[in-house]
C-alpha positions as CSV (number, residue, x, y, z in Angstrom):
1,M,-177.0,82.5,46.4
2,K,-178.7,81.5,49.5
3,K,-178.6,77.8,48.5
4,T,-174.7,77.9,47.9
5,V,-174.2,79.6,51.1
6,C,-176.3,76.9,52.9
7,F,-174.6,74.2,51.2
8,I,-171.2,75.5,51.9
9,F,-172.3,75.8,55.7
10,A,-173.5,72.2,55.6
11,A,-170.2,70.9,54.2
12,V,-167.9,72.5,56.7
13,F,-170.3,71.3,59.5
14,I,-169.8,67.7,58.1
15,I,-166.1,68.1,57.8
16,L,-165.7,69.4,61.3
17,S,-168.1,66.7,62.9
18,A,-166.0,64.0,60.9
19,T,-162.7,65.5,62.3
20,A,-164.0,65.6,65.9
21,C,-165.4,62.1,65.6
22,S,-161.6,60.8,64.4
23,K,-159.9,62.0,67.7
24,P,-158.1,59.5,69.5
25,A,-160.1,58.4,72.5
26,A,-158.7,59.9,75.9
27,P,-156.8,57.3,78.1
28,K,-158.9,55.4,80.5
29,S,-157.6,54.1,83.8
30,N,-158.7,51.9,86.9
31,S,-157.2,52.1,90.3
32,D,-153.8,50.9,89.5
33,F,-153.0,51.4,85.5
34,Q,-153.9,54.0,82.4
35,Y,-154.4,52.2,79.3
36,K,-155.8,52.8,75.9
37,L,-157.7,50.7,73.2
38,I,-155.2,50.1,70.2
39,G,-157.6,48.7,67.9
40,D,-158.6,44.8,67.1
41,G,-159.8,44.5,70.9
42,K,-156.4,45.1,72.3
43,I,-155.3,47.2,75.3
44,K,-152.0,49.2,75.7
45,I,-151.1,49.9,79.2
46,T,-149.5,53.4,79.1
47,K,-148.9,54.2,83.0
48,Y,-148.6,52.5,86.4
49,T,-150.5,54.6,88.9
50,G,-150.8,51.8,91.8
51,S,-148.6,52.2,95.1
52,S,-147.7,48.6,95.6
53,T,-144.1,47.4,94.9
54,S,-145.5,44.0,94.0
55,V,-147.5,44.3,90.6
56,T,-149.4,41.9,88.4
57,V,-150.2,43.0,84.9
58,P,-153.5,41.9,84.0
59,A,-154.4,39.8,81.3
60,E,-157.3,42.0,80.4
61,L,-158.9,45.4,81.0
62,D,-162.5,46.2,80.1
63,G,-162.7,42.6,78.9
64,K,-160.1,43.4,76.2
65,K,-156.7,41.4,75.9
66,V,-153.6,43.4,77.4
67,T,-151.2,43.0,74.6
68,E,-148.7,46.0,75.0
69,I,-147.0,47.7,78.0
70,G,-146.4,51.1,76.6
71,E,-143.1,53.5,76.6
72,E,-141.9,54.3,80.3
73,T,-145.0,52.7,82.1
74,F,-143.1,51.4,85.2
75,L,-140.2,53.8,84.7
76,V,-138.6,55.0,88.3
77,N,-138.2,58.4,89.2
78,P,-135.1,58.8,91.0
79,I,-136.8,61.2,93.4
80,H,-139.0,58.4,94.7
81,A,-136.6,55.1,93.8
82,D,-137.7,53.6,97.1
83,S,-141.4,53.1,95.7
84,D,-140.3,51.3,92.3
85,V,-141.7,48.0,91.5
86,S,-139.5,45.1,93.0
87,E,-141.8,42.1,91.9
88,I,-143.7,41.8,88.5
89,T,-146.0,39.3,87.1
90,L,-146.6,39.3,83.1
91,P,-149.7,38.0,81.5
92,E,-149.8,35.5,78.7
93,G,-150.9,37.2,75.6
94,L,-148.8,40.3,76.3
95,E,-146.9,40.9,72.8
96,I,-144.8,43.9,73.2
97,I,-142.8,45.6,76.1
98,G,-142.1,49.1,75.1
99,K,-139.2,51.5,75.6
100,S,-138.1,52.0,79.0
101,A,-141.0,50.3,80.2
102,F,-139.1,48.9,83.2
103,D,-136.1,51.5,83.5
104,G,-134.8,51.2,86.8
105,C,-137.0,49.0,88.7
106,S,-135.6,46.8,91.3
107,F,-137.2,43.1,90.4
108,Q,-134.4,40.3,90.5
109,T,-136.0,38.2,87.8
110,V,-139.4,38.3,85.8
111,K,-140.9,35.6,83.8
112,L,-141.5,36.6,80.1
113,P,-144.7,35.1,78.6
114,S,-144.4,32.7,75.6
115,T,-146.4,35.1,73.3
116,L,-143.9,38.0,73.6
117,K,-142.8,39.4,70.2
118,R,-141.0,42.8,70.6
119,I,-138.6,43.9,73.7
120,E,-137.9,47.6,72.9
121,A,-135.1,49.5,73.7
122,N,-134.0,50.1,77.4
123,A,-136.9,47.9,78.1
124,F,-134.8,46.6,81.3
125,F,-132.1,49.2,81.5
126,D,-130.5,49.8,84.8
127,C,-132.7,47.2,86.5
128,Y,-129.7,47.2,89.1
129,K,-131.2,43.5,90.7
130,L,-131.9,41.9,87.9
131,T,-129.8,38.6,87.8
132,D,-131.8,36.2,85.5
133,I,-133.9,36.0,82.4
134,A,-135.5,33.6,80.0
135,I,-136.4,34.8,76.5
136,P,-138.9,32.8,74.7
137,H,-138.8,31.5,71.1
138,S,-141.7,34.0,70.1
139,V,-139.3,37.0,70.7
140,V,-138.1,38.4,67.2
141,Y,-136.8,41.7,68.3
142,I,-134.9,43.0,71.2
143,G,-134.0,46.7,71.2
144,D,-130.9,49.0,72.1
145,N,-129.8,48.5,75.5
146,A,-132.6,46.3,76.6
147,F,-130.6,44.3,79.6
148,S,-128.0,46.6,79.8
149,N,-126.4,47.9,82.9
150,T,-127.9,45.3,84.9
151,L,-126.7,42.4,87.1
152,L,-127.5,39.8,84.6
153,E,-125.3,36.9,85.5
154,K,-127.1,34.5,82.9
155,F,-129.9,34.2,80.6
156,R,-131.6,31.5,78.4
157,I,-132.6,31.9,75.3
158,D,-134.6,29.8,72.5
159,P,-133.5,32.0,69.3
160,N,-136.1,32.4,66.9
161,P,-134.5,32.1,63.3
162,E,-136.0,35.9,62.9
163,L,-134.3,37.4,65.7
164,V,-133.1,40.8,65.2
165,L,-130.9,42.7,67.9
166,G,-130.3,46.4,68.6
167,K,-126.9,47.8,69.9
168,E,-125.3,46.4,73.3
169,C,-128.5,44.3,74.2
170,F,-126.6,42.7,77.0
171,A,-123.9,45.0,77.7
172,Y,-122.4,46.3,80.9
173,T,-123.9,43.3,82.9
174,S,-122.5,40.7,85.6
175,M,-122.3,37.8,83.0
176,E,-118.9,35.7,83.6
177,S,-119.6,33.3,80.5
178,V,-122.3,33.1,77.9
179,T,-123.2,30.8,74.6
180,V,-123.4,32.9,71.7
181,F,-126.8,32.4,69.6
182,P,-127.6,32.8,65.8
183,V,-129.4,36.0,65.1
184,K,-130.9,37.3,61.6
185,S,-129.1,40.8,62.0
186,S,-127.8,42.7,65.2
187,G,-126.5,46.4,65.8
188,G,-123.4,45.0,67.6
189,R,-121.7,45.4,70.9
190,T,-124.0,42.8,72.3
191,F,-121.9,41.6,75.2
192,A,-119.8,44.7,75.5
193,C,-118.1,45.7,78.2
194,N,-118.9,42.7,80.6
195,I,-116.7,40.8,83.0
196,L,-116.9,37.6,80.5
197,S,-114.0,34.9,81.0
198,E,-115.5,32.5,79.0
199,V,-117.3,32.2,75.3
200,T,-119.0,29.5,73.7
201,I,-119.6,29.9,70.2
202,P,-121.9,26.8,68.6
203,D,-121.7,25.6,65.0
204,N,-124.7,27.2,64.0
205,V,-123.4,30.7,64.5
206,T,-122.3,32.3,61.0
207,E,-121.5,35.6,61.8
208,I,-120.1,38.0,64.9
209,Y,-120.9,41.5,64.6
210,D,-119.0,44.5,65.3
211,G,-117.7,45.1,68.9
212,D,-119.9,41.9,70.2
213,F,-117.2,41.4,72.9
214,Y,-115.6,45.0,73.2
215,N,-113.7,45.9,76.1
216,C,-114.2,42.7,77.8
217,D,-110.9,42.7,79.5
218,R,-111.1,39.3,81.5
219,L,-111.4,37.3,78.2
220,K,-108.3,35.8,77.4
221,S,-109.1,33.3,74.6
222,V,-112.0,32.2,72.2
223,T,-112.6,29.1,69.9
224,V,-114.2,30.5,66.8
225,P,-115.7,27.3,64.8
226,S,-115.1,27.5,60.9
227,T,-118.8,27.7,60.5
228,V,-118.2,31.3,61.4
229,K,-118.0,33.3,58.2
230,T,-118.0,37.1,59.1
231,I,-116.3,38.6,62.2
232,G,-117.0,42.3,62.4
233,K,-114.8,45.2,63.5
234,K,-113.5,45.0,66.9
235,A,-115.4,42.3,67.7
236,F,-112.6,40.4,69.6
237,G,-109.4,41.6,71.5
238,Y,-110.1,45.5,72.0
239,I,-110.0,46.8,75.4
240,V,-110.0,50.4,76.9
241,E,-106.9,51.1,79.3
242,D,-106.6,53.9,81.7
243,I,-103.6,56.3,81.0
244,L,-101.8,59.2,82.6
245,K,-100.9,61.8,80.5
246,E,-97.7,64.0,80.7
247,N,-99.6,66.8,82.3
248,G,-100.8,64.5,85.0
249,E,-104.6,64.3,83.7
250,E,-106.2,60.9,83.5
251,D,-107.5,59.6,80.1
252,S,-108.1,56.4,78.2
253,Q,-107.3,54.8,75.0
254,E,-108.5,51.8,73.1
255,V,-105.6,49.0,72.5
256,V,-105.3,45.5,71.6
257,S,-105.1,43.5,74.5
258,D,-101.7,41.5,75.2
259,D,-103.3,38.8,76.9
260,F,-105.8,37.8,74.4
261,K,-105.6,34.9,71.5
262,L,-108.1,33.6,69.2
263,C,-108.1,29.8,68.2
264,G,-110.0,28.3,65.1
265,E,-109.0,26.5,61.9
266,N,-106.3,27.5,59.5
267,G,-107.5,29.5,56.4
268,S,-111.0,30.5,58.7
269,A,-112.4,33.9,59.4
270,A,-110.9,34.0,62.8
271,Q,-107.5,33.4,61.5
272,T,-107.9,36.5,59.1
273,Y,-109.3,38.5,61.7
274,A,-106.3,38.1,64.0
275,Q,-103.9,38.5,61.4
276,Q,-105.7,41.9,60.4
277,N,-105.8,43.0,64.2
278,G,-102.5,41.8,65.2
279,I,-104.1,39.3,67.5
280,P,-102.1,35.8,68.5
281,F,-103.9,32.9,66.7
282,K,-103.7,29.2,67.5
283,E,-104.9,26.4,65.6
284,A,-107.8,25.0,67.4
285,S,-106.5,21.7,67.4
286,D,-103.2,22.6,68.9
287,K,-102.1,21.4,72.5
């Protein structure tokens, strides 16, 4: 009996010891960053604790490569908005920018490293001074609202054939013109609610997704090449207008713009979309 009890006690002790040893290590920190080891000798920065408004993210911490900036690492606290990051330098070797990592920061531009793979949802949301961005070929995912609600006037992208977009990645910006790029898939509304007046769709694009140009009320016409085989719901021509109800209350309604037309080839997806949505269609070769 004593042997049995001793055996059980020893087994429980071993299990408890193993459980204690398997607990994740507590986050480490230096003078400016909290971070943790995420395996394979890689570091994830979890919080910026410094006070400088000009920040260089290190390529290494504790002799290990920094590959990820975590969720809300530089998120601006509205109460202390005057102390947010106004200049940022990101290292080569960085692979992931986490959700809301730079939400609300005030830098005007940022150079994304050639090693970057993922830009998660809201990563640069509400960066109210951001006007320019270049997205490298290495990026295969851009999350929901990643660059929304910014002053982005232009962006450059070398699209990866595996690139997947979330929803409204470049919506609510200051872009007046844009060149569409091919993607593997998209959550739609990519350029919605912008002040676009010019859209270029190259021949390597085969699909326009749901609501990609929704409520772009300054857009008067778009020429769609015959290579585009699919146009999603409310991709073109739909805008939101303010109205006044009979009782005097203000409201809004969705309508098809009277000032918008699609151009393309007869028999194309553009012509089909125009006919189905009551949008004027003009053959691209017409003068």
